C-alpha positions in Angstrom: 90.6 100.8 97.6 89.7 103.0 94.5 86.0 103.5 94.0 84.0 103.2 90.9 84.4 106.8 89.9 88.2 106.6 90.2 88.3 103.4 88.1 85.9 104.9 85.5 88.0 108.1 85.3 91.1 106.1 84.8 89.5 104.0 82.1 88.2 107.1 80.2 91.5 109.0 80.5 93.6 105.9 79.5 91.2 105.2 76.6 91.3 108.9 75.5 95.1 108.8 75.3 95.1 105.6 73.3 92.2 106.6 71.2 93.7 110.0 70.3 97.0 108.3 69.4 95.2 105.6 67.4 93.2 108.3 65.5 96.5 110.1 64.7 98.1 106.8 63.7 95.1 105.9 61.5 95.3 109.3 59.8 99.0 108.7 59.1 98.2 105.2 57.9 95.5 106.7 55.6 98.1 109.1 54.2 100.4 106.2 53.5 97.7 104.3 51.7 96.6 107.4 49.8 100.2 107.9 48.7 100.7 104.3 47.7 97.3 104.2 45.8 98.6 107.0 43.7 102.2 105.9 43.2 101.4 102.2 42.5 99.0 100.6 40.1 95.9 98.9 41.4 97.6 95.5 40.8 100.9 96.5 42.5 98.9 97.9 45.4 97.0 94.6 45.6 100.1 92.5 45.3 101.9 94.3 48.2 98.9 93.9 50.6 98.3 90.3 49.5 101.9 89.4 50.4 101.7 91.6 53.6 98.6 89.8 54.7 100.1 86.4 53.9 103.2 87.1 56.1 101.0 88.5 58.9 99.0 85.3 58.8 101.9 83.5 60.5 102.1 86.0 63.4 100.1 84.0 65.8 102.3 81.0 65.3 105.2 83.1 66.4 103.3 84.5 69.5 101.3 81.4 70.5 99.3 83.6 72.9 102.2 84.5 75.1 101.9 88.2 74.2 98.5 88.4 75.8 99.7 86.3 78.8 102.6 88.8 79.2 100.1 91.8 79.3 98.0 90.1 82.0 100.9 89.0 84.2 102.9 92.2 83.8 99.9 94.0 85.5 99.6 91.3 88.2 103.3 91.0 89.0 103.8 94.8 89.0 100.8 95.2 91.5 102.5 92.6 93.7 106.0 94.0 93.3 107.2 90.7 91.9 109.9 92.1 89.6 111.9 88.9 89.3 108.9 87.1 88.0 108.1 90.0 85.7 111.6 90.1 84.1 111.7 86.3 83.8 108.3 86.4 82.0 109.7 88.9 79.5 112.9 87.0 79.0 111.1 83.7 78.5 108.5 85.1 76.1 111.0 87.0 74.1 113.4 84.1 73.7 110.7 81.6 72.8 109.1 83.9 70.2 112.5 84.8 68.7 113.3 81.2 68.0 109.9 80.5 66.4 109.9 83.6 64.3 113.5 82.9 63.1 112.3 79.4 61.9 109.2 80.8 60.1 111.2 83.6 58.5 113.8 81.2 57.2 111.1 78.9 55.7 109.5 81.9 54.0 112.8 82.9 52.4 113.7 79.3 51.3 110.4 78.7 49.6 109.8 82.3 48.4 109.9 81.3 44.7 107.4 78.5 45.1 105.1 80.7 47.2 105.3 83.6 44.7 104.5 81.5 41.6 102.2 79.0 43.2 99.9 81.3 45.3 100.4 84.9 44.1 101.0 83.9 40.4 103.6 86.6 40.1 107.4 86.5 40.2 107.3 90.1 41.5 106.2 88.7 44.9 109.6 87.0 45.5 111.5 90.1 46.8 108.5 91.2 48.8 108.3 87.8 50.6 112.0 87.9 51.4 112.0 91.5 52.8 108.9 91.0 54.8 110.2 87.7 56.2 113.0 89.8 57.8 110.4 92.2 59.0 108.5 89.3 60.5 111.5 88.3 62.6 112.1 91.8 63.9 108.4 92.0 64.7 109.1 89.7 67.6 110.8 92.5 69.6 107.7 94.7 69.6 106.8 92.5 72.6 108.2 95.5 74.6 105.0 97.4 73.7 103.0 94.7 75.5 105.0 95.4 78.6 104.0 99.1 78.4 100.3 98.0 78.0 100.6 95.7 81.1 102.0 98.6 83.1 99.1 100.8 81.8 101.6 103.2 80.6 99.3 104.6 77.9 101.4 107.6 76.9 104.4 105.5 76.1 102.3 102.8 74.4 100.4 105.4 72.4 103.5 107.2 71.3 105.2 104.1 70.0 102.1 103.0 68.1 101.9 106.5 66.5 105.6 106.5 65.6 105.3 103.1 63.9 102.9 104.5 61.2 104.6 107.8 61.0 108.0 106.3 60.3 106.6 103.9 57.7 105.1 106.9 55.9 108.4 108.8 56.1 110.5 106.0 54.8 108.0 105.1 52.1 108.1 108.7 50.8 111.8 108.3 50.3 111.9 104.7 49.0 108.9 104.9 46.7 108.4 108.6 46.0 112.0 109.6 45.6 113.9 106.5 44.6 111.0 104.8 42.8 111.4 101.4 44.3 107.7 100.6 44.0 106.2 97.8 46.1 109.7 96.7 47.2 110.2 100.2 48.6 107.1 99.8 50.8 108.4 96.6 52.2 111.8 98.2 52.9 110.1 101.1 54.7 108.3 98.6 57.0 111.5 96.8 57.8 113.5 100.0 58.6 110.7 101.5 60.6 110.2 98.4 62.8 114.0 98.2 63.5 114.0 101.8 64.7 110.9 101.3 66.9 112.3 98.2 68.6 115.4 100.1 69.6 113.4 103.0 70.8 111.0 100.8 72.8 113.8 99.0 74.5 115.5 102.3 75.5 112.3 103.8 76.7 111.4 100.7 78.8 114.9 100.7 80.4 114.6 104.3 81.2 111.1 104.3 82.7 111.2 100.9 84.5 114.8 100.4 85.7 113.7 98.1 88.5 112.8 95.4 85.9 116.4 95.4 84.6 117.9 95.2 88.0 115.9 92.1 88.9 117.4 88.6 88.3 116.0 86.2 85.7 114.7 82.9 87.0 112.7 81.0 84.5 111.1 78.3 86.5 108.8 75.5 85.5 106.0 77.0 87.6 106.3 80.3 85.8 106.3 78.7 82.3 103.3 76.7 83.3 101.5 79.8 84.6 102.1 81.7 81.3 101.3 78.6 79.2 98.0 77.9 80.8 96.8 81.4 79.9 98.5 81.5 76.5 97.1 78.2 75.2 93.4 79.2 75.0 94.4 82.6 73.7 96.4 80.9 71.0 93.6 78.5 70.1 91.2 81.4 69.9 93.8 83.3 67.9 93.7 80.6 65.2 90.1 81.5 64.8 91.0 85.2 64.7 93.5 84.5 61.9 90.8 82.8 59.9 88.4 85.7 60.5 90.9 88.5 59.8 93.0 87.1 57.0 91.3 84.4 55.0 89.1 86.9 53.2 92.1 88.6 51.6 93.8 85.3 51.0 90.7 83.7 49.4 90.2 86.8 47.2 93.9 86.3 46.1 93.3 82.6 45.4 89.8 82.8 43.8 89.6 86.2 42.2 92.4 88.7 41.2 95.1 91.0 42.6 93.2 94.1 41.5 90.2 92.9 43.6 92.6 92.5 46.5 93.5 96.1 46.0 89.9 97.2 46.2 89.3 95.1 49.3 92.4 96.5 50.9 90.9 100.0 50.4 87.5 99.2 51.9 88.8 97.1 54.8 91.2 99.6 56.4 88.8 102.5 55.9 86.1 100.5 57.8 88.7 99.6 60.4 88.9 103.3 61.3 85.7 102.6 63.2 87.4 99.7 65.1 89.9 102.0 66.8 87.4 103.2 69.4 86.8 99.7 70.9 90.5 98.8 70.4 91.5 101.8 72.5 88.9 101.0 75.1 89.9 97.3 75.6 93.6 98.2 75.6 92.9 99.9 79.0 90.0 97.7 80.0 91.9 94.4 79.9 94.3 94.9 82.8 91.6 96.8 84.7 89.1 93.9 84.5 91.9 91.6 85.7 92.3 93.8 88.8 88.6 94.0 89.5 88.3 90.2 89.3 91.4 89.6 91.5 90.0 92.0 94.2 86.6 90.2 94.1 84.7 93.3 92.9 82.2 91.3 90.8 79.4 93.8 91.4 81.6 96.8 90.4 82.7 94.9 87.3 79.1 94.2 86.2 78.2 97.9 86.7 81.2 99.1 84.7 80.6 96.5 82.0 77.0 97.5 81.6 77.9 101.2 81.4 80.7 100.6 78.9 78.6 98.4 76.6 75.7 100.9 76.6 77.8 103.9 75.8 80.1 102.2 73.3 77.0 101.2 71.4 75.6 104.7 71.5 78.9 106.3 70.3 79.8 103.8 67.6 76.4 104.0 65.9 76.5 107.5 64.3 80.1 107.0 63.1 79.0 103.8 61.4 76.0 105.5 59.8 78.2 108.2 58.2 80.5 105.6 56.6 77.5 103.6 55.3 75.9 106.8 53.9 78.9 108.3 52.2 81.2 105.5 51.0 82.0 107.1 47.5 83.1 110.4 49.0 85.3 108.6 51.5 87.0 106.3 49.0 87.4 109.0 46.3 89.0 111.4 48.8 91.4 108.9 50.2 92.3 106.7 47.3 90.9 108.1 44.0 88.2 107.1 41.6 90.1 103.9 40.5 88.9 102.3 43.8 85.2 103.3 43.8 84.2 99.7 43.0 85.0 99.0 46.7 82.1 101.2 47.9 79.6 98.5 48.6 82.1 96.4 50.5 82.9 99.5 52.6 79.3 99.9 53.5 79.0 96.3 54.6 82.2 96.3 56.5 81.3 99.6 58.2 78.2 98.0 59.7 80.5 95.3 61.2 81.9 97.9 63.6 78.8 97.8 65.7 79.0 94.1 66.4 82.8 94.2 66.6 82.5 96.8 69.5 80.4 94.5 71.6 82.4 91.5 70.7 85.7 93.1 71.7 84.4 94.4 75.1 83.0 91.1 76.1 85.8 89.0 74.7 88.5 91.0 76.6 86.3 90.8 79.7 86.4 87.0 79.6 90.2 87.1 79.2 90.5 89.6 82.0 88.7 87.4 84.5 90.9 84.4 83.5 88.4 82.7 81.3 90.1 82.9 77.9 88.7 79.5 76.9 85.2 81.1 76.6 86.5 83.6 74.0 88.3 80.7 72.3 85.1 78.7 71.9 83.3 81.8 70.5 86.1 82.7 68.1 86.2 79.0 67.0 82.5 79.1 66.1 83.0 82.4 64.3 86.1 81.1 62.4 84.2 78.0 61.1 81.3 80.1 60.0 83.7 82.7 58.4 85.7 80.1 56.5 82.7 78.3 55.1 81.0 81.7 54.3 84.0 83.0 52.5 84.4 79.7 50.6 80.8 79.9 49.5 80.5 83.6 48.7 83.9 84.9 47.5 84.1 82.9 44.3 80.7 84.2 43.2 80.4 87.6 44.9 84.1 88.6 45.4 84.8 91.4 47.9 81.1 91.9 48.7 80.8 88.3 49.7 83.8 88.6 51.9 82.4 91.7 53.6 79.0 90.0 54.2 80.7 87.0 55.8 82.7 89.2 58.1 79.6 91.1 59.3 77.7 87.9 60.0 80.7 86.4 61.8 80.9 89.3 64.3 77.2 89.4 64.9 77.4 85.7 65.8 80.3 86.3 68.1 78.6 89.2 70.0 75.4 87.1 70.6 77.4 84.2 71.9 79.5 86.4 74.3 76.3 88.0 75.7 75.1 84.5 76.5 78.4 83.5 78.2 78.7 86.8 80.1 75.2 86.2 81.6 76.1 82.7 82.6 79.5 83.4 84.1 79.3 87.0 85.4 75.5 87.1 85.9 75.8 90.1 83.6 72.5 91.8 82.7 72.8 93.4 79.3 71.2 96.9 79.0 68.7 95.5 76.4 66.3 98.3 76.5 69.0 100.9 75.9 70.6 98.9 73.1 67.2 98.3 71.4 66.3 102.0 71.5 69.7 103.0 70.1 69.5 100.4 67.3 66.0 101.7 66.3 67.3 105.2 66.5 70.2 104.3 64.2 67.9 102.7 61.6 65.6 105.8 61.6 68.6 108.1 61.4 70.0 106.2 58.4 66.7 106.5 56.6 66.7 110.2 57.4 70.2 110.5 55.9 69.3 108.9 52.6 66.1 111.0 52.5 68.0 114.3 53.1 70.5 113.3 50.4 67.7 112.9 47.9 66.2 116.3 48.8 69.3 118.5 49.2 71.1 119.4 46.0 74.4 121.0 46.8 78.1 120.2 46.1 79.0 116.7 47.5 81.0 118.0 50.4 78.6 120.8 51.4 75.7 118.3 51.1 77.5 115.7 53.2 78.2 118.3 55.9 74.6 119.6 56.1 73.2 116.1 56.1 75.6 114.8 58.8 74.9 117.7 61.1 71.1 117.5 60.8 71.2 113.7 61.3 73.5 113.8 64.3 71.2 116.4 66.0 68.2 114.0 65.4 70.2 111.0 66.7 71.2 112.8 69.9 67.6 114.0 70.4 66.4 110.5 70.0 68.8 109.0 72.5 67.8 111.6 75.1 64.1 111.6 74.4 63.8 107.8 74.5 65.9 107.7 77.7 68.4 105.3 76.2 70.6 107.1 78.8 69.4 107.9 82.3 70.0 110.9 84.5 72.5 108.8 86.5 74.4 107.9 83.4 74.7 111.6 82.5 75.8 112.5 86.0 78.5 109.8 85.9 79.7 111.0 82.5 79.8 114.6 83.8 82.0 113.5 86.8 84.4 111.7 84.5 84.6 114.0 81.5 84.7 117.8 81.8 81.4 119.1 80.4 79.6 122.5 80.5 77.1 122.4 83.4 74.4 124.0 81.2 74.7 121.1 78.8 74.4 118.5 81.5 71.3 120.3 82.9 69.7 120.6 79.5 70.3 116.9 78.8 69.0 116.0 82.2 65.7 117.9 81.6 65.1 116.0 78.4 65.9 112.6 80.0 63.9 113.4 83.1 64.0 111.2 86.2 
């Protein structure tokens, strides 16, 4: 049986592959948004992403939680060499989702005029709704990517995720930049890209896992029940996720204006750059937690969870501080001065990354041990809070009100999941380390603002100098306060190649 070191090494390597790909994908996505922000007006930019968000809102009602069930049982069936059950799970999920997505897409096309004029207050939304309805149907077949995740085939999963953003950018350059199709060109780029990715994913899956395709399909009542029992709580929790993730943009569309949607759709994706670290981590963590629990390795699971929570918190903190301290530089670089009004929203949403990291780790842990209903309850509480908060704050405070509600929602979710993790797993949170890190983060943020007021250089040089000095202080604080222990450093050194002198130096600062 693999030991803790082997599991930790696999987690870090798998996360590193996904994280590197997600960073590359995010950079390409930023290039796309930078290009669109300069090619489209603020209102056109806001209209496209308002429609795009609206269409995506129906995604859960196509999936109904079966995508997550497929990831879990792909890992389980593969470990037990149950290829007939694995292929049958794929076939059932794909067929079920295709029928639902076809129905939803048809309704969107039929009522596109009414939706465009009644909700978006713009006839220009009609062709966008129709093109993206077709995209919505094709999106069903990205289910193949979930199979790669279940197999823990991170290179294939990461490659396909990167190609999705790259191809959208490529086709958008042609459709918008060359042919001048405007927002419709962006929608067409998404449709063509997705069609190409689906074909590639299918061919790659067939090539890498031929045993699946050789197995027979036998969709039994027992199998459907097994998938459904896992999918239902995920679906119920996903409804809350829809509220949390999409209602801010939809309410800004309804209560404010399309230009404000454009501003928010600048601040939100920039802040979500910080979300890619926990996203990469849980992509690998989910099937691994499932295996820990299946093997009865509860103690090993708790040790790994404590380590992951502690170091994720330590790593996400400085990145968050940089985004909070330099929002104007970030927005001006990526999108131009027309979008600087979104700076305050970006600062608030950046702080959300800290709570989101803890929330994601603990939520996926609950799902991995077969207790998705716990996550469902937590997300439901967050969704109610988020909906009411958006309803109260967006009409008066616009995008800043939406950002504040999002931050408060994820703080609530993280606190509740800590409570449930302690009850179910007997998980003891590394409170001392988290408190020291949080205090160090606050002091570092004050240091950043103080240095910004003292140093008078060009914006980019000033930002570089301030960031370097602040990161040095933060690292020294983490070591000096023993937010990490010598054992932690030794474990990291075994997993991640590091110079021995650096490990020894850090160990001397930490002490015993």
